[in-house]
Rosetta silent file (secondary structure, phi, psi, omega in degrees, C-alpha in Angstrom):
SEQUENCE: XXXXXXXXXXXXXXXXXXXXXXXXXXXXXXXXXXXXXXXXXXXXXXXXXXXXXXXXXXXXXXXXXXXXXXXXXXXXXXXXXXXXXXXXXXXXXXXXXXXXXXXXXXXXXXXXXXXXXXXXXXXXXXXXXXXXXXXXXXXXXXXXXXXXXXXXXXXXXXXXXXXXXXXXXXXXXXXXXXXXXXXXXXXXXXXXXXXXXXXXXXXXXXXXXXXXXXXXXXXXXXXXXXXXXXXXXXXXXXXXXXXXXXXXXXXXXXXXXXXXXXXXXXXXXXXXXXXXXXXXXXXXXXXXXXXXXXXXXXXXXXXXXXXXXXXXXXXXXXXXXXXXXXXXXXXXXXXXXXXXXX
SCORE:     score description
SCORE:     0.000 S_00000001
   1 L     0.000  131.942  175.396  -13.194  -14.372  -13.118 S_00000001
   2 L  -113.356  160.980  175.919  -14.977  -11.145  -13.725 S_00000001
   3 E  -118.049  125.958 -171.405  -13.613   -7.756  -14.420 S_00000001
   4 E  -118.491  131.439  176.049  -15.199   -4.856  -12.530 S_00000001
   5 E  -107.682  125.929 -178.133  -14.967   -1.155  -13.085 S_00000001
   6 E  -146.238  119.981  173.946  -15.918    1.161  -10.239 S_00000001
   7 E  -116.691  109.441 -175.253  -15.593    4.961   -9.871 S_00000001
   8 L   -67.886  140.101  171.588  -17.251    6.024   -6.648 S_00000001
   9 L   -72.977  158.811  177.199  -19.781    8.794   -6.579 S_00000001
  10 H   -50.556  -34.329 -177.572  -19.055   11.498   -3.895 S_00000001
  11 H   -82.427    0.415 -179.843  -21.694   10.003   -1.692 S_00000001
  12 H  -103.470    0.146  171.842  -20.051    6.490   -1.883 S_00000001
  13 L   -75.799  152.764  177.284  -16.720    7.333   -0.200 S_00000001
  14 E  -128.277  159.205  179.950  -16.189    6.107    3.301 S_00000001
  15 L  -124.354   28.585  176.093  -13.678    7.316    5.887 S_00000001
  16 E  -143.690  160.703  167.769  -13.504    4.313    8.058 S_00000001
  17 E  -107.195  122.626 -169.465  -12.443    0.604    8.009 S_00000001
  18 L    87.877  153.263  176.774  -15.532   -1.245    9.368 S_00000001
  19 L    84.953    1.476 -177.567  -18.912    0.190    9.925 S_00000001
  20 L  -131.133  137.081 -172.487  -19.901    0.770    6.384 S_00000001
  21 L   -69.924  156.990 -178.360  -21.970   -1.444    4.089 S_00000001
  22 L   -64.695  149.485  170.910  -20.253   -2.953    0.939 S_00000001
  23 L   -90.036  -19.756 -178.676  -20.537   -1.118   -2.384 S_00000001
  24 E  -160.233  160.669  171.460  -20.188   -4.325   -4.370 S_00000001
  25 E  -107.111  133.400  178.665  -19.714   -8.171   -3.793 S_00000001
  26 E  -128.116  162.152 -173.348  -16.744   -9.593   -5.614 S_00000001
  27 L  -106.417  145.616  164.525  -15.430  -13.190   -6.125 S_00000001
  28 L   -54.300  118.719 -170.902  -11.937  -14.471   -5.517 S_00000001
  29 L    99.499    2.591  173.278   -9.944  -13.984   -8.637 S_00000001
  30 L   -76.569  154.923  174.470  -11.865  -10.927   -9.866 S_00000001
  31 E   -97.551  123.936  179.184  -10.128   -7.991  -11.506 S_00000001
  32 E  -114.612  135.746  172.015  -11.159   -4.598  -10.130 S_00000001
  33 E  -119.366  114.905 -164.981  -10.342   -1.375  -11.928 S_00000001
  34 E  -129.927  157.046  172.321  -10.934    1.330   -9.435 S_00000001
  35 E  -118.824  133.463 -179.567  -10.488    5.159   -8.986 S_00000001
  36 E  -122.015  141.888 -178.347   -9.421    6.670   -5.832 S_00000001
  37 L   -81.519  158.632  179.967   -9.605   10.272   -4.619 S_00000001
  38 L   -78.585  170.462 -174.220   -6.592   11.964   -2.951 S_00000001
  39 L   -53.247  -35.319 -179.152   -6.182   12.400    0.758 S_00000001
  40 L   -96.868    8.932  177.134   -7.780   15.874    0.691 S_00000001
  41 L    76.313   12.973  178.145  -10.772   15.027   -1.362 S_00000001
  42 L    81.836    6.736 -171.901   -9.405   16.930   -4.368 S_00000001
  43 L   -76.455  -46.776 -169.969   -9.996   20.247   -2.511 S_00000001
  44 L   -80.763  112.470 -176.666   -6.279   21.559   -2.424 S_00000001
  45 L  -132.964   -3.175 -178.173   -5.479   22.695   -5.965 S_00000001
  46 L  -140.146  156.762 -169.582   -3.445   25.954   -5.553 S_00000001
  47 L   -74.440  -22.980  178.584   -0.450   27.072   -3.608 S_00000001
  48 L   -88.146    5.756  178.387   -2.415   29.931   -1.995 S_00000001
  49 L   -87.231  142.285  177.404   -5.007   27.576   -0.457 S_00000001
  50 L  -120.388  131.034 -175.389   -4.595   26.688    3.218 S_00000001
  51 H   -46.395  -47.116 -169.611   -5.669   23.322    4.732 S_00000001
  52 H   -67.153  -16.865  179.617   -7.245   24.818    7.790 S_00000001
  53 H   -87.736  -24.297 -171.855   -9.565   26.982    5.698 S_00000001
  54 H  -116.975  -23.950 -170.910  -10.731   24.185    3.370 S_00000001
  55 L  -104.111  141.820  172.699  -10.465   20.785    4.959 S_00000001
  56 L   -98.177  115.748 -173.948  -12.757   19.072    7.314 S_00000001
  57 H   -65.623  -16.352  174.777  -10.625   16.659    9.381 S_00000001
  58 H   -72.960  -12.336 -171.996  -13.577   14.188    9.468 S_00000001
  59 H  -124.087   42.978  177.362  -13.299   13.771    5.793 S_00000001
  60 L  -106.002  149.921  179.780   -9.629   13.027    5.094 S_00000001
  61 L    60.922   59.951  173.976   -8.380    9.851    3.350 S_00000001
  62 L   -61.775  134.983 -173.161  -11.658    9.014    1.413 S_00000001
  63 E  -100.196  141.123  166.696  -11.745    5.265    0.826 S_00000001
  64 E   -98.857  117.389 -173.237  -12.978    3.410   -2.314 S_00000001
  65 E   136.154 -152.559  -14.545  -15.035    0.455   -1.066 S_00000001
  66 E   -63.495  152.577  172.333  -15.674   -1.524    1.004 S_00000001
  67 E  -108.795  128.128  169.377  -15.876   -4.668   -1.200 S_00000001
  68 E   -79.152  127.441 -177.818  -17.327   -7.837    0.098 S_00000001
  69 E  -102.424  108.152 -178.887  -15.355  -10.822   -0.885 S_00000001
  70 L   -52.543  130.478 -175.039  -17.607  -13.829   -1.410 S_00000001
  71 L    78.338    0.818  178.876  -16.572  -16.788    0.913 S_00000001
  72 L   -80.321  127.209 -177.625  -14.187  -14.804    3.074 S_00000001
  73 L  -125.820  157.145  176.249  -14.501  -15.897    6.717 S_00000001
  74 L   -55.019  136.754 -176.736  -12.708  -14.837    9.899 S_00000001
  75 L    95.059  -13.365  170.699   -9.334  -16.707    9.972 S_00000001
  76 L   -82.293 -179.951  179.050   -8.792  -16.588    6.251 S_00000001
  77 E  -124.618  118.820  177.012   -6.198  -14.424    4.509 S_00000001
  78 E   -84.630  126.039  173.639   -7.195  -11.886    1.892 S_00000001
  79 E  -106.082  127.692 -177.706   -4.667  -11.347   -0.931 S_00000001
  80 E  -121.192  104.200  179.473   -4.728   -8.058   -2.835 S_00000001
  81 E   -96.461  122.157 -178.863   -2.408   -7.891   -5.823 S_00000001
  82 E   -81.726  101.152  179.250   -1.715   -4.456   -7.185 S_00000001
  83 E   -71.964  -47.175 -179.322   -1.534   -4.833  -10.947 S_00000001
  84 E  -149.566  144.006  176.131   -1.217   -1.083  -11.811 S_00000001
  85 E  -136.395   99.157 -168.922   -1.136    2.109   -9.716 S_00000001
  86 E  -132.315  139.420  176.347   -1.144    5.146  -12.007 S_00000001
  87 E   -50.901  134.231  177.767   -1.729    8.839  -11.431 S_00000001
  88 L  -104.663   -2.349  172.973   -5.260    9.853  -12.478 S_00000001
  89 L  -130.328  167.692  175.374   -4.486   13.606  -12.525 S_00000001
  90 L   -95.774   12.842 -174.617   -1.767   15.854  -13.793 S_00000001
  91 E  -148.130  152.806  173.328   -1.270   17.502  -10.523 S_00000001
  92 E  -149.636  164.511 -171.769   -0.965   16.493   -6.808 S_00000001
  93 E  -119.407  150.944  166.136   -0.784   18.394   -3.445 S_00000001
  94 E  -143.571  157.141  174.773    1.284   18.358   -0.314 S_00000001
  95 E  -148.739  167.169  158.851    1.114   20.600    2.732 S_00000001
  96 E  -102.226  139.186 -170.378    2.132   21.450    6.171 S_00000001
  97 L  -123.861  134.310  177.414   -0.680   21.216    8.640 S_00000001
  98 L   -54.229  134.076 -178.843   -0.711   22.778   12.102 S_00000001
  99 L    54.032   32.916 -178.640    0.392   20.506   14.854 S_00000001
 100 L  -136.910  133.474  176.536    0.623   17.636   12.463 S_00000001
 101 L   120.357  175.591 -171.837    3.768   15.866   11.258 S_00000001
 102 L   -79.564  -21.808 -175.058    7.067   14.431   12.604 S_00000001
 103 L  -118.925   45.555  176.498    8.843   17.671   13.342 S_00000001
 104 L  -145.925  155.791  170.947    6.277   19.774   15.042 S_00000001
 105 L   -62.332  152.382  173.258    4.652   19.959   18.495 S_00000001
 106 L  -132.884 -176.456  178.014    1.281   18.173   18.886 S_00000001
 107 L   -72.061  -19.794  177.180   -1.353   18.030   21.578 S_00000001
 108 L  -100.312  -27.225  169.707    0.511   14.987   22.967 S_00000001
 109 L  -100.389   70.359 -166.241    3.977   16.223   22.408 S_00000001
 110 L   -70.632  124.294  176.884    3.118   19.580   24.087 S_00000001
 111 L  -127.508  160.837  174.837    5.526   22.528   23.429 S_00000001
 112 L   -83.853  -21.655 -178.331    5.318   26.226   23.994 S_00000001
 113 L   -69.074  157.188  178.206    6.234   27.237   20.510 S_00000001
 114 L   -70.596  167.013  175.426    3.467   28.039   17.951 S_00000001
 115 L   -60.979  154.173  174.107    2.378   25.633   15.196 S_00000001
 116 L   -69.012  148.955  178.112    4.498   25.529   12.125 S_00000001
 117 L   -61.091  147.714  176.905    3.043   27.734    9.306 S_00000001
 118 L   -85.757  140.726  176.846    0.627   26.225    6.881 S_00000001
 119 E  -152.372  149.196  174.725    1.850   26.020    3.308 S_00000001
 120 E  -120.758  135.493  174.323    0.674   24.140    0.131 S_00000001
 121 E  -116.531  131.308  171.230    2.801   22.828   -2.610 S_00000001
 122 E  -108.922  126.101  177.269    1.384   21.663   -5.978 S_00000001
 123 E  -103.313  127.552  179.541    3.327   19.279   -7.962 S_00000001
 124 E   -89.579  129.783  179.656    2.838   19.127  -11.679 S_00000001
 125 E   -91.223  130.671  168.812    3.047   15.650  -13.366 S_00000001
 126 E  -104.482  106.568 -176.936    4.883   15.030  -16.609 S_00000001
 127 L   -64.732  -32.141 -176.296    3.446   11.858  -17.819 S_00000001
 128 L   -75.858  -33.893  178.827    5.956   11.355  -20.554 S_00000001
 129 L   -87.892  -14.810 -173.870    8.902   11.814  -18.270 S_00000001
 130 L    50.186   55.409  172.238    7.141   10.172  -15.329 S_00000001
 131 E  -131.857  168.025  166.695    8.177   12.942  -12.926 S_00000001
 132 E  -124.138  146.784 -174.089    6.659   15.405  -10.655 S_00000001
 133 E  -101.629  115.030  166.209    8.029   18.955  -10.197 S_00000001
 134 E   -80.396  130.519  179.837    9.049   20.273   -6.850 S_00000001
 135 E  -125.801  126.132  178.211    9.174   24.020   -6.690 S_00000001
 136 L   -78.978  156.630 -175.691   10.397   25.739   -3.482 S_00000001
 137 L   -70.258  -40.775 -175.825    8.165   28.463   -2.163 S_00000001
 138 L  -119.286  153.892  177.505   10.967   30.946   -1.807 S_00000001
 139 L   -55.368  149.798  179.337   14.052   31.801   -3.679 S_00000001
 140 L   -90.117 -176.656  176.300   17.257   29.981   -2.790 S_00000001
 141 L   -56.688  -25.843 -178.581   20.684   31.804   -2.155 S_00000001
 142 L   -83.685   -4.098  175.415   21.145   31.897   -5.869 S_00000001
 143 L    97.510    0.095  179.889   18.034   34.017   -6.293 S_00000001
 144 L  -132.795  148.704  176.051   15.692   31.643   -7.960 S_00000001
 145 L   -52.963  152.224  170.018   13.276   28.924   -6.553 S_00000001
 146 L   -86.043  127.719  179.049   14.646   25.397   -6.577 S_00000001
 147 E  -119.854  125.626 -177.357   13.025   23.272   -9.134 S_00000001
 148 E  -132.025  132.068  172.282   13.535   19.516   -9.106 S_00000001
 149 E   -89.783  115.778 -175.901   12.043   16.895  -11.391 S_00000001
 150 E  -110.933  130.457 -178.036   11.437   13.848   -9.085 S_00000001
 151 E   -63.572  138.014  169.304   10.660   10.422  -10.545 S_00000001
 152 L   -80.173  153.947 -174.953    7.244    9.196   -9.558 S_00000001
 153 L  -141.557   70.803 -174.803    6.856    6.008   -7.528 S_00000001
 154 L   -63.909  142.698 -175.417    3.068    5.595   -7.261 S_00000001
 155 E  -154.655  165.379  178.565    1.748    3.760   -4.177 S_00000001
 156 E  -108.828  127.994  177.015   -1.349    3.475   -2.082 S_00000001
 157 E   -73.940  -33.589 -178.028   -1.249    4.838    1.450 S_00000001
 158 E  -124.796  130.950  170.256   -4.271    2.791    2.575 S_00000001
 159 E  -142.807  119.413 -177.372   -5.112   -0.843    1.934 S_00000001
 160 E  -163.685  167.648 -176.293   -7.224   -2.442    4.569 S_00000001
 161 L  -119.791  179.016 -178.914  -10.000   -4.705    5.792 S_00000001
 162 L   -80.799  131.392 -177.768  -12.707   -4.308    8.389 S_00000001
 163 L   -64.197  171.866  173.622  -11.185   -4.730   11.986 S_00000001
 164 L   -80.975  175.374  168.955  -12.418   -7.517   14.285 S_00000001
 165 L    58.892   42.287  179.807  -14.967   -7.220   17.224 S_00000001
 166 L    52.487   23.516  173.599  -17.241   -4.761   15.373 S_00000001
 167 L   -60.687  143.251  170.896  -14.546   -2.061   15.529 S_00000001
 168 L  -120.515  128.083 -179.596  -14.940    1.010   13.380 S_00000001
 169 E  -127.192  144.090  177.270  -11.540    2.745   12.815 S_00000001
 170 E   -60.208  147.363  176.105  -10.683    5.910   11.048 S_00000001
 171 L   -71.125    2.470  172.548   -9.104    5.767    7.666 S_00000001
 172 L   -96.256    7.072 -170.669   -6.186    7.706    9.133 S_00000001
 173 L  -114.177  128.579  163.198   -5.192    4.761   11.393 S_00000001
 174 E   -91.120  138.186  172.674   -2.824    1.855   10.602 S_00000001
 175 E  -159.074 -157.329  177.506   -3.187   -1.363   12.705 S_00000001
 176 L   -56.767  -29.542 -178.168   -3.432   -5.107   12.388 S_00000001
 177 L   -81.614   -1.305 -170.281   -6.107   -4.672    9.748 S_00000001
 178 E    93.209 -113.407 -179.464   -3.813   -2.569    7.411 S_00000001
 179 E    75.589 -143.198 -166.282   -5.397    0.786    6.911 S_00000001
 180 L   -70.840   53.455 -178.823   -3.234    4.017    6.715 S_00000001
 181 L   -64.284  -43.004  177.740    0.225    2.210    6.516 S_00000001
 182 L    59.546   46.382  177.181    1.697    4.807    4.189 S_00000001
 183 L  -107.001  132.527  167.755    4.617    2.584    3.079 S_00000001
 184 L   -51.958  -15.807  179.790    6.212    3.067   -0.330 S_00000001
 185 L   -66.569  -22.455 -171.811    6.303   -0.663   -0.543 S_00000001
 186 L   -80.821   60.428 -171.851    2.567   -0.684   -1.479 S_00000001
 187 E  -118.949  174.847  179.015    3.265   -0.137   -5.197 S_00000001
 188 L   -52.838  138.503  176.734    2.323   -1.948   -8.517 S_00000001
 189 L    97.297   -3.793 -177.496    3.602   -5.595   -8.630 S_00000001
 190 L  -106.238  162.478  170.364    3.230   -6.453   -4.973 S_00000001
 191 E  -113.530  109.905  176.954    0.843   -8.767   -3.153 S_00000001
 192 E   -91.970  122.715  178.575   -0.644   -7.597    0.149 S_00000001
 193 E  -107.298  134.702 -171.644   -1.869  -10.235    2.548 S_00000001
 194 E  -133.779  144.255  175.434   -4.366   -9.207    5.217 S_00000001
 195 E   -68.290  134.915  173.207   -6.247  -11.022    7.988 S_00000001
 196 L   -91.098  125.436 -175.066   -9.961  -11.566    7.338 S_00000001
 197 L  -108.530  -27.995 -179.609  -11.715  -10.443   10.616 S_00000001
 198 L  -131.490  162.879  176.099  -15.457  -10.410    9.466 S_00000001
 199 L   -51.127  125.006  175.753  -17.600  -12.190    6.944 S_00000001
 200 L    91.680  -11.161 -177.860  -16.707  -10.848    3.509 S_00000001
 201 E    65.281  -51.580  173.808  -13.481   -9.123    4.656 S_00000001
 202 E    66.968   69.667 -173.871  -14.771   -5.727    3.561 S_00000001
 203 E   -99.012  153.886  175.966  -11.549   -4.224    2.017 S_00000001
 204 E  -139.357  160.853  179.596  -11.044   -0.693    0.875 S_00000001
 205 E  -140.710  156.023  176.214   -8.233    1.211   -0.781 S_00000001
 206 E   176.577 -159.835  174.428   -7.266    4.922   -1.124 S_00000001
 207 E    53.566   60.749  171.381   -4.752    7.673   -0.280 S_00000001
 208 E   -72.536  133.358 -178.285   -2.724    7.594   -3.470 S_00000001
 209 E  -120.792  132.448  171.949    0.727    9.050   -3.354 S_00000001
 210 L   -73.451  -27.653  166.584    2.671    9.833   -6.624 S_00000001
 211 L  -163.810  163.847  177.977    5.770    9.479   -4.487 S_00000001
 212 L  -165.584  133.163  177.819    6.669    9.570   -0.788 S_00000001
 213 L   -75.876  155.640  176.382    9.802    9.422    1.143 S_00000001
 214 L   -56.099  131.282  175.881   10.257    6.825    4.090 S_00000001
 215 E    97.350  -24.156 -175.505    8.654    8.216    7.207 S_00000001
 216 L    44.140   59.178 -162.421    6.435   10.758    5.436 S_00000001
 217 L   -49.293  -47.606 -176.550    8.080   13.391    7.532 S_00000001
 218 L   -86.054   -5.881  178.115    5.716   16.383    7.299 S_00000001
 219 L   109.094  -20.671 -174.124    2.600   14.128    7.258 S_00000001
 220 L  -129.946  133.998  176.576    1.593   14.560    3.705 S_00000001
 221 L   -90.342 -156.792  166.334    3.075   12.969    0.543 S_00000001
 222 L   -86.706   85.870 -166.381    2.614   13.925   -3.002 S_00000001
 223 E   -82.135  124.169 -177.675   -1.173   13.270   -2.712 S_00000001
 224 L  -148.682  155.516  172.495   -3.022   12.524   -5.863 S_00000001
 225 L   -57.920  155.339  175.267   -6.081   10.684   -7.375 S_00000001
 226 E  -146.695  146.969  168.828   -5.169    7.313   -8.723 S_00000001
 227 E   -95.745  124.244 -173.089   -6.307    4.675  -11.206 S_00000001
 228 E  -129.464  128.908  169.086   -5.774    1.293   -9.598 S_00000001
 229 E  -112.788  127.617 -173.217   -6.097   -2.200  -11.094 S_00000001
 230 E  -136.833  154.692  167.239   -6.046   -5.072   -8.651 S_00000001
 231 E  -119.235  137.996  179.395   -6.868   -8.698   -8.392 S_00000001
 232 E  -102.139  137.044  177.423   -8.422  -10.017   -5.246 S_00000001
 233 E  -146.524  172.050 -173.741   -7.936  -13.578   -4.075 S_00000001
 234 E  -135.467  141.713  173.175   -8.486  -15.595   -0.857 S_00000001
 235 E  -117.369  118.640 -178.868   -6.452  -18.137    1.067 S_00000001
 236 L   -71.431  145.132 -173.619   -8.644  -20.238    3.233 S_00000001
 237 L   -91.400  176.567 -173.408   -7.490  -20.560    6.929 S_00000001
 238 E   172.872  169.778 -176.026   -6.902  -23.584    8.991 S_00000001
 239 L   -57.637  -34.734  175.000   -4.878  -24.963   11.895 S_00000001
 240 L   -92.653    0.084 -178.271   -1.783  -25.021    9.493 S_00000001
 241 E  -141.439   77.335 -175.390   -2.548  -21.783    7.780 S_00000001
 242 L   -82.758  152.512  165.649   -3.367  -19.080   10.316 S_00000001
 243 L   -52.638  146.430  177.779   -4.150  -15.539    9.148 S_00000001
 244 L   -66.606  141.175  179.062   -1.240  -13.140    9.457 S_00000001
 245 L   -73.169  -28.496  178.514   -0.999  -11.190   12.778 S_00000001
 246 L  -134.558  159.975  179.921    0.219   -8.128   10.854 S_00000001
 247 E   -52.509  133.623  169.244   -0.075   -7.007    7.191 S_00000001
 248 E  -114.437  150.768  176.223    2.370   -8.804    4.825 S_00000001
 249 E  -135.948  132.629  173.463    3.657   -7.694    1.423 S_00000001
 250 E  -118.749  130.884  172.540    5.333   -9.898   -1.131 S_00000001
 251 L  -118.167  178.870  178.565    7.171   -8.620   -4.133 S_00000001
 252 L   -70.063  -12.968 -175.164    9.184  -10.595   -6.587 S_00000001
 253 L  -118.518  -18.810 -171.252   12.333   -9.734   -4.665 S_00000001
 254 E  -138.018  156.016  161.261   11.286   -9.185   -0.948 S_00000001
 255 E  -111.834  138.980 -175.088    9.143  -10.257    1.916 S_00000001
 256 E  -136.413  143.024  171.229    7.814   -7.508    4.126 S_00000001
 257 E  -131.696  129.812  177.414    5.726   -7.315    7.368 S_00000001
 258 E   -95.287  118.259  171.844    4.223   -4.055    8.491 S_00000001
 259 E  -112.584  140.538 -177.900    3.807   -3.322   12.193 S_00000001
 260 E  -126.132  122.647 -178.926    1.889   -0.365   13.524 S_00000001
 261 E  -174.320  176.237  169.386    1.928    1.176   17.074 S_00000001
 262 L  -130.463  128.737   14.670    3.200    3.872   19.203 S_00000001
 263 L   -76.474  168.486 -178.294    6.051    4.256   20.378 S_00000001
 264 H   -55.110  -37.868 -178.120    7.976    3.603   17.047 S_00000001
 265 H   -60.846  -34.920  176.338    9.961    0.938   18.606 S_00000001
 266 H   -72.063  -28.762  170.413    6.897   -1.117   19.262 S_00000001
 267 H   -59.074  -44.966  176.551    5.912   -0.858   15.675 S_00000001
 268 H   -59.393  -42.494 -178.400    9.292   -2.144   14.752 S_00000001
 269 H   -64.178  -38.489 -177.036    8.993   -4.923   17.274 S_00000001
 270 H   -68.872  -38.904  177.188    5.621   -5.998   15.874 S_00000001
 271 H   -65.084  -44.273 -179.416    7.111   -6.226   12.343 S_00000001
 272 H   -63.235  -40.590  179.068   10.053   -8.154   13.563 S_00000001
 273 H   -70.949  -36.122  171.835    7.917  -10.661   15.498 S_00000001
 274 H   -59.232  -44.685  177.713    5.587  -10.929   12.518 S_00000001
 275 H   -58.410  -46.759  172.585    8.492  -11.770   10.300 S_00000001
 276 H   -47.830  -45.867  179.217    9.737  -14.321   12.703 S_00000001
 277 H   -61.778  -43.674 -178.689    6.332  -15.960   12.464 S_00000001
 278 H   -69.920  -33.396  171.053    6.402  -15.921    8.737 S_00000001
 279 H   -64.741  -36.770  173.284    9.859  -17.534    8.596 S_00000001
 280 H   -58.702  -42.609 -177.645    8.441  -20.213   10.813 S_00000001
 281 H   -73.254  -35.730 -177.279    5.615  -20.905    8.462 S_00000001
 282 H   -73.650  -39.958 -165.642    7.872  -20.860    5.313 S_00000001
 283 H  -119.541  -16.650 -175.750   10.795  -22.844    6.705 S_00000001
 284 L    77.048   28.661 -170.903    9.668  -24.500    9.983 S_00000001
 285 L   -79.241  134.431  177.281   12.306  -22.295   11.634 S_00000001
 286 L   -67.545  149.140 -177.586   12.392  -22.252   15.453 S_00000001
 287 H   -50.316  -51.212 -176.544   11.630  -18.738   16.787 S_00000001
 288 H   -63.762  -39.286  169.705   15.014  -18.143   18.245 S_00000001
 289 H   -57.669  -40.294 -178.759   16.643  -19.290   15.052 S_00000001
 290 H   -66.415  -38.255 -175.436   14.404  -16.899   13.123 S_00000001
 291 H   -72.309  -34.721  175.873   15.384  -14.065   15.534 S_00000001
 292 H   -69.597  -45.420  177.546   19.056  -14.732   14.965 S_00000001
 293 H   -59.243  -43.238 -178.956   18.675  -14.885   11.168 S_00000001
 294 H   -66.062  -29.244  175.469   16.566  -11.714   11.113 S_00000001
 295 H   -67.201  -22.696 -179.971   19.307   -9.883   13.095 S_00000001
 296 H   -96.840  -20.766 -176.254   21.672  -10.522   10.321 S_00000001
 297 H  -120.679  -13.293 -173.464   19.676   -9.949    7.211 S_00000001
 298 L   -81.198  148.337  167.188   16.734   -7.703    7.797 S_00000001
 299 E   -98.088  151.388 -177.818   16.130   -4.253    6.520 S_00000001
 300 L  -133.802   61.338 -177.481   13.988   -1.907    8.636 S_00000001
 301 L   -60.070  150.302  167.663   12.483    0.982    6.354 S_00000001
 302 E   -93.992  152.303  178.681   10.051    3.345    8.040 S_00000001
 303 E  -102.786  -66.110  172.498    6.668    3.760    6.588 S_00000001
 304 E  -136.705  148.207  173.411    5.128    6.709    8.685 S_00000001
 305 L  -128.642   32.698 -171.163    6.065    8.525   11.792 S_00000001
 306 L  -130.278  -35.301 -171.986    2.989   10.856   11.686 S_00000001
 307 L   -68.420  173.095  172.683   -0.129    8.842   11.916 S_00000001
 308 L   -51.105  -40.094  163.793   -2.249    7.901   14.864 S_00000001
 309 L  -123.472  138.690  177.514   -0.047    4.734   14.967 S_00000001
 310 E   -78.083  156.392  175.578    3.443    4.814   13.400 S_00000001
 311 E  -127.525  131.981  176.542    4.254    2.094   10.992 S_00000001
 312 E  -127.375  155.998 -176.473    7.633    0.276   10.583 S_00000001
 313 E  -115.248  148.915  165.146    8.734   -2.445    8.314 S_00000001
 314 E  -115.286  130.102 -166.834   10.785   -5.615    8.449 S_00000001
 315 E  -130.879  125.460 -179.637   12.031   -6.396    4.980 S_00000001
 316 E  -124.920  139.831  169.558   14.019   -9.520    3.692 S_00000001
 317 E   -78.612  125.415 -179.728   15.624  -10.134    0.457 S_00000001
 318 H   -60.697  -26.810  178.364   14.441  -13.431   -1.006 S_00000001
 319 H   -74.563   -5.585  171.107   17.751  -14.194   -2.624 S_00000001
 320 H   -94.029    0.314  177.648   19.297  -14.539    0.818 S_00000001
 321 L  -115.697  160.806  170.762   16.818  -17.327    1.734 S_00000001
 322 L   -59.141  147.354  176.888   16.084  -20.795    0.358 S_00000001
 323 L   -54.078  133.627 -178.480   13.518  -20.827   -2.274 S_00000001
 324 L  -142.797  152.815  178.306    9.865  -20.888   -0.745 S_00000001
 325 L  -110.003   81.819 -177.421    6.405  -20.736   -1.912 S_00000001
 326 H   -61.990  132.419 -176.562    4.448  -18.393    0.377 S_00000001
 327 H    53.676   42.962 -177.923    0.713  -19.325    0.208 S_00000001
 328 H    55.785   37.444  172.277    1.583  -22.056   -2.320 S_00000001
 329 H    82.421   20.438 -169.135    3.153  -19.618   -4.696 S_00000001
 330 H   -60.676  -46.714 -174.510    0.052  -17.246   -4.854 S_00000001
 331 H   -61.423  -41.601 -178.937    2.158  -14.131   -5.531 S_00000001
 332 H   -63.191  -44.233  176.799    3.837  -15.736   -8.611 S_00000001
 333 H   -58.573  -46.966 -170.901    0.366  -16.924   -9.823 S_00000001
 334 H   -73.015  -28.982  174.246   -1.147  -13.474   -9.402 S_00000001
 335 H   -71.070  -33.910  173.204    1.772  -11.920  -11.331 S_00000001
 336 H   -63.037  -42.015 -179.277    1.211  -14.325  -14.197 S_00000001
 337 H   -67.610  -41.932  179.074   -2.579  -13.410  -14.159 S_00000001
 338 H   -59.029  -41.751 -177.769   -1.676   -9.724  -14.083 S_00000001
 339 H   -64.487  -38.575  179.305    0.697  -10.095  -17.145 S_00000001
 340 H   -63.972  -23.699  174.302   -2.118  -11.818  -19.014 S_00000001
 341 H   -66.134  -30.434 -178.122   -4.288   -8.767  -18.558 S_00000001
 342 L   -75.490    0.000    0.000   -1.930   -6.603  -20.435 S_00000001
């Protein structure tokens, strides 16, 4: 096991999954300490700045990576365990962007009304209190702006691998390869399982959020640079161990499958079918029995309803299920390795 520190230079960021050469080769079991830039490239820093004046939409969601994982082959499963996800700056930004977000017209949901106004919010981080400060732009009925200290819940909006078939996908897109899933479940302490589609997997991470509500309604979270420590590992594939059809997340308490599509119900359906498949792998459960069980115990949080594909989750509490060792107990093993790092 090696420990690798990597802070990308500006010319080393990538904005796609697939189509970029690796920045480094890593071995299964390696520990990576990485820095990620925010979705805006660190450009938005004041409330008087407007996205349309400063942002180039070709360069949103800069990714740290890709990293080539030695020995990873199509059909394998890549495991990325997030040991620590911590704010790297004392401020973060959020915005409304014209014709973008869950509650606005778009070029595909065409309306006659004009775009929502642009606005930028800057959130100040209190590291000691582990909060970010929301401040309303305008006074409330009481005459003063609303100021709220919100607890941070750091997460990564993007975790993904290169897609299959030589595809190159924007870092704004979530799909079977992971990508811009924007789920608050992608926090420290979880293990993300992704299908390996190309030699070396070529995984990247980015798009740190200091916190985000489910759905990411306006399209931007509390977007901030992040310090990330992760452990990468590999599960070799085979007839009895297929790669997951959709990204999976395992925490100490839950199993999660992320589906991404439009319309939103198709994203939900993909996550549901993906979880039925996982129940079959873990318990040998017939698909219709899995369907019935899922109907009674599943949670269905939203991840995003704003991206090129929407992302929906199917989430199960482990304590409602018989004990099982997904991937031979890899998550518990990674948790133990992470604890040893501290």
